[in-house]
OpenMM code with the backbone's topology and positions (N, CA, C; nanometers):
from openmm import Vec3, app, unit

residues = "MET GLU LYS PHE MET LEU LEU PHE ARG GLY GLY ASN THR HIS ILE ALA THR ALA LYS SER LYS ALA ALA MET ASP ILE ILE GLN THR TRP ASN ASP TRP MET GLN GLY LEU ALA GLU LYS GLY MET LEU ALA GLY GLY ASP ALA LEU GLN VAL SER GLY LYS TYR VAL LYS GLY THR GLN LYS VAL VAL ALA ASP GLY LEU TYR ALA THR GLY ASN GLU MET VAL GLY GLY TYR LEU ILE VAL GLN ALA ASN ASP ILE ASP GLY ALA VAL GLU MET ALA LYS GLY CYS PRO ILE LEU LEU GLU ASP GLY SER VAL GLU VAL ARG PRO ILE GLN GLN ARG ASN".split()
positions = [
    Vec3(-1.4743, 13.9342, -0.1238),
    Vec3(-1.4277, 14.0607, -0.0715),
    Vec3(-1.4053, 14.1583, -0.1869),
    Vec3(-1.4416, 14.2826, -0.1628),
    Vec3(-1.4198, 14.3889, -0.2598),
    Vec3(-1.3059, 14.4777, -0.2129),
    Vec3(-1.2475, 14.5514, -0.3061),
    Vec3(-1.1416, 14.6455, -0.2714),
    Vec3(-1.1976, 14.7877, -0.2681),
    Vec3(-1.1455, 14.8651, -0.1719),
    Vec3(-1.1848, 15.0043, -0.1546),
    Vec3(-1.0606, 15.0890, -0.1321),
    Vec3(-1.0685, 15.2142, -0.1753),
    Vec3(-0.9621, 15.3086, -0.1460),
    Vec3(-1.0086, 15.3987, -0.0331),
    Vec3(-0.9244, 15.4113, 0.0684),
    Vec3(-0.9460, 15.5092, 0.1737),
    Vec3(-0.8512, 15.6242, 0.1422),
    Vec3(-0.9070, 15.7391, 0.1138),
    Vec3(-0.8305, 15.8561, 0.0719),
    Vec3(-0.8313, 15.9564, 0.1877),
    Vec3(-0.7125, 15.9914, 0.2362),
    Vec3(-0.6992, 16.0740, 0.3556),
    Vec3(-0.6776, 16.2196, 0.3185),
    Vec3(-0.7599, 16.3058, 0.3756),
    Vec3(-0.7503, 16.4501, 0.3514),
    Vec3(-0.7340, 16.5236, 0.4838),
    Vec3(-0.6525, 16.6296, 0.4799),
    Vec3(-0.6363, 16.7141, 0.5975),
    Vec3(-0.5478, 16.6511, 0.7021),
    Vec3(-0.5744, 16.6829, 0.8266),
    Vec3(-0.4902, 16.6370, 0.9365),
    Vec3(-0.3773, 16.7353, 0.9600),
    Vec3(-0.3128, 16.7200, 1.0729),
    Vec3(-0.2084, 16.8144, 1.1117),
    Vec3(-0.0682, 16.7568, 1.1099),
    Vec3(-0.0539, 16.6277, 1.0974),
    Vec3(0.0767, 16.5641, 1.1064),
    Vec3(0.1118, 16.5006, 0.9731),
    Vec3(0.2297, 16.5316, 0.9249),
    Vec3(0.2791, 16.4657, 0.8047),
    Vec3(0.4057, 16.3907, 0.8396),
    Vec3(0.4132, 16.2669, 0.7982),
    Vec3(0.5231, 16.1789, 0.8362),
    Vec3(0.6600, 16.2369, 0.7995),
    Vec3(0.6681, 16.3129, 0.6902),
    Vec3(0.7966, 16.3669, 0.6457),
    Vec3(0.8432, 16.4838, 0.7319),
    Vec3(0.7531, 16.5499, 0.8032),
    Vec3(0.7897, 16.6681, 0.8808),
    Vec3(0.7702, 16.6474, 1.0307),
    Vec3(0.7325, 16.5280, 1.0719),
    Vec3(0.7027, 16.5012, 1.2132),
    Vec3(0.8298, 16.5058, 1.2969),
    Vec3(0.8292, 16.5901, 1.3984),
    Vec3(0.9448, 16.6009, 1.4873),
    Vec3(0.9040, 16.5981, 1.6347),
    Vec3(0.7867, 16.6466, 1.6665),
    Vec3(0.7451, 16.6580, 1.8058),
    Vec3(0.7010, 16.5226, 1.8617),
    Vec3(0.6959, 16.5138, 1.9925),
    Vec3(0.6479, 16.3923, 2.0598),
    Vec3(0.5030, 16.3655, 2.0213),
    Vec3(0.4195, 16.4706, 2.0151),
    Vec3(0.2781, 16.4543, 1.9777),
    Vec3(0.2660, 16.3989, 1.8365),
    Vec3(0.3479, 16.4498, 1.7446),
    Vec3(0.3447, 16.4008, 1.6069),
    Vec3(0.3893, 16.2550, 1.5999),
    Vec3(0.4928, 16.2210, 1.6754),
    Vec3(0.5404, 16.0830, 1.6769),
    Vec3(0.4346, 15.9898, 1.7362),
    Vec3(0.3590, 16.0379, 1.8350),
    Vec3(0.2510, 15.9579, 1.8925),
    Vec3(0.1411, 15.9317, 1.7886),
    Vec3(0.1063, 16.0330, 1.7095),
    Vec3(0.0057, 16.0149, 1.6043),
    Vec3(0.0559, 15.9149, 1.5013),
    Vec3(0.1822, 15.9255, 1.4641),
    Vec3(0.2387, 15.8314, 1.3666),
    Vec3(0.2338, 15.6893, 1.4210),
    Vec3(0.2619, 15.6723, 1.5500),
    Vec3(0.2525, 15.5394, 1.6098),
    Vec3(0.1083, 15.4893, 1.6082),
    Vec3(0.0125, 15.5784, 1.6307),
    Vec3(-0.1290, 15.5414, 1.6242),
    Vec3(-0.1640, 15.4932, 1.4842),
    Vec3(-0.1126, 15.5641, 1.3804),
    Vec3(-0.1325, 15.5197, 1.2418),
    Vec3(-0.0731, 15.3802, 1.2215),
    Vec3(0.0503, 15.3602, 1.2670),
    Vec3(0.1164, 15.2305, 1.2500),
    Vec3(0.0365, 15.1193, 1.3159),
    Vec3(-0.0134, 15.1448, 1.4370),
    Vec3(-0.0925, 15.0441, 1.5084),
    Vec3(-0.2219, 15.0129, 1.4337),
    Vec3(-0.2887, 15.1172, 1.3839),
    Vec3(-0.4148, 15.0987, 1.3110),
    Vec3(-0.3920, 15.0165, 1.1838),
    Vec3(-0.2895, 15.0521, 1.1086),
    Vec3(-0.2622, 14.9790, 0.9842),
    Vec3(-0.2170, 14.8362, 1.0119),
    Vec3(-0.1392, 14.8150, 1.1163),
    Vec3(-0.0967, 14.6800, 1.1523),
    Vec3(-0.2178, 14.5943, 1.1879),
    Vec3(-0.3138, 14.6533, 1.2588),
    Vec3(-0.4364, 14.5810, 1.2926),
    Vec3(-0.5135, 14.5390, 1.1680),
    Vec3(-0.5221, 14.6304, 1.0693),
    Vec3(-0.5887, 14.5959, 0.9430),
    Vec3(-0.5143, 14.4843, 0.8718),
    Vec3(-0.3805, 14.4931, 0.8709),
    Vec3(-0.2984, 14.3913, 0.8037),
    Vec3(-0.3161, 14.2548, 0.8703),
    Vec3(-0.3173, 14.2529, 1.0022),
    Vec3(-0.3325, 14.1262, 1.0753),
    Vec3(-0.4671, 14.0606, 1.0480),
    Vec3(-0.5692, 14.1411, 1.0154),
    Vec3(-0.7011, 14.0870, 0.9829),
    Vec3(-0.7154, 14.0546, 0.8341),
    Vec3(-0.6093, 14.0754, 0.7563),
    Vec3(-0.6134, 14.0473, 0.6123),
    Vec3(-0.6925, 14.1498, 0.5332),
    Vec3(-0.7104, 14.2693, 0.5890),
    Vec3(-0.7910, 14.3720, 0.5230),
    Vec3(-0.7078, 14.4753, 0.4473),
    Vec3(-0.5790, 14.4833, 0.4764),
    Vec3(-0.4927, 14.5837, 0.4142),
    Vec3(-0.4287, 14.5268, 0.2887),
    Vec3(-0.4514, 14.5945, 0.1751),
    Vec3(-0.3950, 14.5478, 0.0483),
    Vec3(-0.2815, 14.6360, -0.0002),
    Vec3(-0.2633, 14.7548, 0.0587),
    Vec3(-0.1543, 14.8432, 0.0192),
    Vec3(-0.1856, 14.9866, 0.0525),
    Vec3(-0.0904, 15.0745, 0.0225),
    Vec3(-0.1103, 15.2169, 0.0445),
    Vec3(0.0175, 15.2851, 0.0857),
    Vec3(0.0156, 15.4179, 0.0845),
    Vec3(0.1320, 15.4980, 0.1187),
    Vec3(0.0909, 15.6378, 0.1611),
    Vec3(0.1790, 15.7014, 0.2364),
    Vec3(0.1664, 15.8449, 0.2618),
    Vec3(0.2214, 15.9158, 0.1384),
    Vec3(0.1757, 16.0369, 0.1168),
    Vec3(0.2231, 16.1153, 0.0036),
    Vec3(0.3093, 16.2301, 0.0544),
    Vec3(0.4083, 16.2685, -0.0236),
    Vec3(0.4900, 16.3837, 0.0116),
    Vec3(0.4064, 16.5100, -0.0013),
    Vec3(0.4504, 16.6175, 0.0632),
    Vec3(0.3744, 16.7416, 0.0617),
    Vec3(0.4056, 16.8279, -0.0599),
    Vec3(0.4895, 16.7804, -0.1496),
    Vec3(0.5191, 16.8544, -0.2724),
    Vec3(0.4654, 16.7763, -0.3912),
    Vec3(0.4562, 16.8417, -0.5051),
    Vec3(0.4108, 16.7739, -0.6251),
    Vec3(0.3844, 16.8721, -0.7372),
    Vec3(0.3262, 16.8228, -0.8426),
    Vec3(0.2861, 16.9024, -0.9586),
    Vec3(0.1459, 16.8583, -0.9970),
    Vec3(0.0787, 16.9423, -1.0720),
    Vec3(-0.0495, 16.8999, -1.1255),
    Vec3(-0.0627, 16.9458, -1.2692),
    Vec3(-0.1413, 16.8706, -1.3436),
    Vec3(-0.1695, 16.8993, -1.4837),
    Vec3(-0.3182, 16.9284, -1.4920),
    Vec3(-0.3541, 17.0398, -1.5598),
    Vec3(-0.4936, 17.0807, -1.5593),
    Vec3(-0.5401, 17.1233, -1.6981),
    Vec3(-0.6633, 17.0857, -1.7287),
    Vec3(-0.7341, 17.1363, -1.8457),
    Vec3(-0.6891, 17.0820, -1.9788),
    Vec3(-0.7618, 17.1246, -2.0808),
    Vec3(-0.7337, 17.0786, -2.2165),
    Vec3(-0.6003, 17.1299, -2.2687),
    Vec3(-0.5522, 17.2404, -2.2097),
    Vec3(-0.4218, 17.2946, -2.2486),
    Vec3(-0.3070, 17.2215, -2.1783),
    Vec3(-0.3425, 17.1315, -2.0880),
    Vec3(-0.2448, 17.0517, -2.0134),
    Vec3(-0.1421, 17.1394, -1.9430),
    Vec3(-0.1906, 17.2416, -1.8762),
    Vec3(-0.1052, 17.3338, -1.8016),
    Vec3(-0.0455, 17.2594, -1.6828),
    Vec3(0.0853, 17.2664, -1.6683),
    Vec3(0.1560, 17.2021, -1.5582),
    Vec3(0.1981, 17.3100, -1.4589),
    Vec3(0.1692, 17.2866, -1.3323),
    Vec3(0.2064, 17.3826, -1.2289),
    Vec3(0.2709, 17.3098, -1.1120),
    Vec3(0.3633, 17.3790, -1.0462),
    Vec3(0.4226, 17.3253, -0.9237),
    Vec3(0.3226, 17.3390, -0.8111),
    Vec3(0.3365, 17.2533, -0.7121),
    Vec3(0.2507, 17.2613, -0.5944),
    Vec3(0.1362, 17.1634, -0.6013),
    Vec3(0.0488, 17.1771, -0.5062),
    Vec3(-0.0648, 17.0874, -0.4958),
    Vec3(-0.1905, 17.1608, -0.5391),
    Vec3(-0.2833, 17.0866, -0.5950),
    Vec3(-0.4068, 17.1465, -0.6437),
    Vec3(-0.4963, 17.1919, -0.5295),
    Vec3(-0.4899, 17.1225, -0.4176),
    Vec3(-0.5713, 17.1574, -0.3014),
    Vec3(-0.4794, 17.1877, -0.1837),
    Vec3(-0.5299, 17.2616, -0.0866),
    Vec3(-0.4519, 17.2942, 0.0319),
    Vec3(-0.5338, 17.2665, 0.1565),
    Vec3(-0.4672, 17.2699, 0.2713),
    Vec3(-0.5354, 17.2535, 0.3995),
    Vec3(-0.6090, 17.1222, 0.4114),
    Vec3(-0.7338, 17.1288, 0.4576),
    Vec3(-0.8120, 17.0076, 0.4787),
    Vec3(-0.8527, 16.9383, 0.3503),
    Vec3(-0.8315, 17.0014, 0.2355),
    Vec3(-0.8641, 16.9380, 0.1083),
    Vec3(-0.7461, 16.8592, 0.0510),
    Vec3(-0.6256, 16.8841, 0.1036),
    Vec3(-0.5072, 16.8191, 0.0499),
    Vec3(-0.5084, 16.6690, 0.0801),
    Vec3(-0.4830, 16.5888, -0.0216),
    Vec3(-0.4739, 16.4441, -0.0053),
    Vec3(-0.3360, 16.4121, 0.0517),
    Vec3(-0.3341, 16.3452, 0.1666),
    Vec3(-0.2076, 16.3140, 0.2326),
    Vec3(-0.1630, 16.1707, 0.2154),
    Vec3(-0.2535, 16.0840, 0.1731),
    Vec3(-0.2181, 15.9442, 0.1552),
    Vec3(-0.3416, 15.8610, 0.1267),
    Vec3(-0.3188, 15.7317, 0.1126),
    Vec3(-0.4285, 15.6413, 0.0797),
    Vec3(-0.3951, 15.5012, 0.1268),
    Vec3(-0.4968, 15.4219, 0.1448),
    Vec3(-0.4835, 15.2777, 0.1663),
    Vec3(-0.5794, 15.2081, 0.0721),
    Vec3(-0.5415, 15.0919, 0.0301),
    Vec3(-0.6322, 15.0009, -0.0396),
    Vec3(-0.6675, 14.8928, 0.0617),
    Vec3(-0.7976, 14.8772, 0.0871),
    Vec3(-0.8424, 14.7793, 0.1852),
    Vec3(-0.9420, 14.6840, 0.1204),
    Vec3(-0.9625, 14.5721, 0.1871),
    Vec3(-1.0598, 14.4729, 0.1422),
    Vec3(-1.1696, 14.4620, 0.2472),
    Vec3(-1.2934, 14.4653, 0.1995),
    Vec3(-1.4095, 14.4530, 0.2885),
    Vec3(-1.5213, 14.3829, 0.2126),
    Vec3(-1.6192, 14.3338, 0.2858),
    Vec3(-1.7328, 14.2670, 0.2219),
    Vec3(-1.8163, 14.3642, 0.1399),
    Vec3(-1.8259, 14.4892, 0.1877),
    Vec3(-1.9064, 14.5901, 0.1179),
    Vec3(-1.8612, 14.7280, 0.1638),
    Vec3(-1.9206, 14.8326, 0.1067),
    Vec3(-1.8795, 14.9685, 0.1407),
    Vec3(-1.9048, 15.0009, 0.2879),
    Vec3(-2.0089, 14.9424, 0.3465),
    Vec3(-2.0353, 14.9666, 0.4882),
    Vec3(-1.9213, 14.9131, 0.5751),
    Vec3(-1.8665, 14.7984, 0.5374),
    Vec3(-1.7508, 14.7439, 0.6093),
    Vec3(-1.6284, 14.8331, 0.5946),
    Vec3(-1.6079, 14.8875, 0.4756),
    Vec3(-1.4956, 14.9784, 0.4528),
    Vec3(-1.5132, 15.1074, 0.5319),
    Vec3(-1.6371, 15.1563, 0.5409),
    Vec3(-1.6656, 15.2771, 0.6200),
    Vec3(-1.6353, 15.2504, 0.7677),
    Vec3(-1.6694, 15.1328, 0.8176),
    Vec3(-1.6384, 15.0993, 0.9574),
    Vec3(-1.4881, 15.1017, 0.9803),
    Vec3(-1.4095, 15.0521, 0.8847),
    Vec3(-1.2635, 15.0602, 0.8953),
    Vec3(-1.2195, 15.2052, 0.9016),
    Vec3(-1.2765, 15.2871, 0.8140),
    Vec3(-1.2400, 15.4289, 0.8059),
    Vec3(-1.2673, 15.5019, 0.9375),
    Vec3(-1.3685, 15.4602, 1.0100),
    Vec3(-1.4015, 15.5248, 1.1373),
    Vec3(-1.2901, 15.5105, 1.2402),
    Vec3(-1.2016, 15.4127, 1.2221),
    Vec3(-1.0891, 15.3942, 1.3132),
    Vec3(-0.9640, 15.4692, 1.2716),
    Vec3(-0.9698, 15.5430, 1.1621),
    Vec3(-0.8517, 15.6106, 1.1074),
    Vec3(-0.8046, 15.7237, 1.1991),
    Vec3(-0.6755, 15.7262, 1.2311),
    Vec3(-0.6211, 15.8316, 1.3172),
    Vec3(-0.6335, 15.9727, 1.2612),
    Vec3(-0.6514, 15.9900, 1.1321),
    Vec3(-0.6639, 16.1259, 1.0784),
    Vec3(-0.7877, 16.1953, 1.1338),
    Vec3(-0.8856, 16.1187, 1.1757),
    Vec3(-1.0067, 16.1770, 1.2340),
    Vec3(-0.9761, 16.2445, 1.3676),
    Vec3(-0.8707, 16.1985, 1.4363),
    Vec3(-0.8278, 16.2610, 1.5613),
    Vec3(-0.7639, 16.3977, 1.5365),
    Vec3(-0.7261, 16.4229, 1.4116),
    Vec3(-0.6610, 16.5487, 1.3725),
    Vec3(-0.7545, 16.6364, 1.2906),
    Vec3(-0.8833, 16.6113, 1.2991),
    Vec3(-0.9845, 16.6872, 1.2256),
    Vec3(-0.9721, 16.6710, 1.0747),
    Vec3(-0.9167, 16.5573, 1.0321),
    Vec3(-0.9096, 16.5258, 0.8896),
    Vec3(-1.0310, 16.4458, 0.8480),
    Vec3(-1.0280, 16.3950, 0.7251),
    Vec3(-1.1403, 16.3161, 0.6754),
    Vec3(-1.0896, 16.1974, 0.5944),
    Vec3(-1.1762, 16.1000, 0.5803),
    Vec3(-1.1467, 15.9805, 0.5013),
    Vec3(-1.2566, 15.9652, 0.3973),
    Vec3(-1.2173, 15.9634, 0.2719),
    Vec3(-1.3113, 15.9358, 0.1635),
    Vec3(-1.3004, 15.7871, 0.1314),
    Vec3(-1.4129, 15.7192, 0.1246),
    Vec3(-1.4170, 15.5755, 0.0979),
    Vec3(-1.4724, 15.5555, -0.0421),
    Vec3(-1.3917, 15.4945, -0.1296),
    Vec3(-1.4324, 15.4768, -0.2692),
    Vec3(-1.4158, 15.3313, -0.3114),
    Vec3(-1.5190, 15.2715, -0.3703),
    Vec3(-1.5038, 15.1380, -0.4265),
    Vec3(-1.4065, 15.1426, -0.5448),
    Vec3(-1.3264, 15.0398, -0.5570),
    Vec3(-1.2360, 15.0282, -0.6718),
    Vec3(-1.3088, 14.9482, -0.7796),
    Vec3(-1.3108, 15.0044, -0.8983),
    Vec3(-1.3795, 14.9392, -1.0100),
    Vec3(-1.3166, 14.8031, -1.0378),
    Vec3(-1.4000, 14.7022, -1.0464),
    Vec3(-1.3516, 14.5697, -1.0775),
    Vec3(-1.3267, 14.5562, -1.2263),
    Vec3(-1.2190, 14.4889, -1.2601),
    Vec3(-1.1890, 14.4644, -1.4013),
    Vec3(-1.2639, 14.3412, -1.4478),
    Vec3(-1.3132, 14.3487, -1.5684),
    Vec3(-1.3850, 14.2333, -1.6254),
    Vec3(-1.2959, 14.1532, -1.7150),
] * unit.nanometer
topology = app.Topology()
chain = topology.addChain("A")
for resn in residues:
    res = topology.addResidue(resn, chain)
    for name in ("N", "CA", "C"):
        topology.addAtom(name, app.Element.getBySymbol(name[0]), res)
């Protein structure tokens, strides 16, 4: 099994600001999806990210408050999953609840250490 990162971008619901019934339903959908991955031994870790942060940019190492990307480009969280190959990881990503919110999932192989 190989490890992959599922990187979540966009979506309309953030766990830290969720208050409505619709938002709570989406969060429950996320919990169910991740629990299913865990029960199959495919989930290796991950977390939601807060909506605040800082970034460091360029050779001058300029530090700025806020996020480097906004809207559908903003990274909201990630999971580390295990799959036989990238196609298997993509199939997992197709079940991600962020797709119900017009978000996206980037699937990236994790470099193996030698």
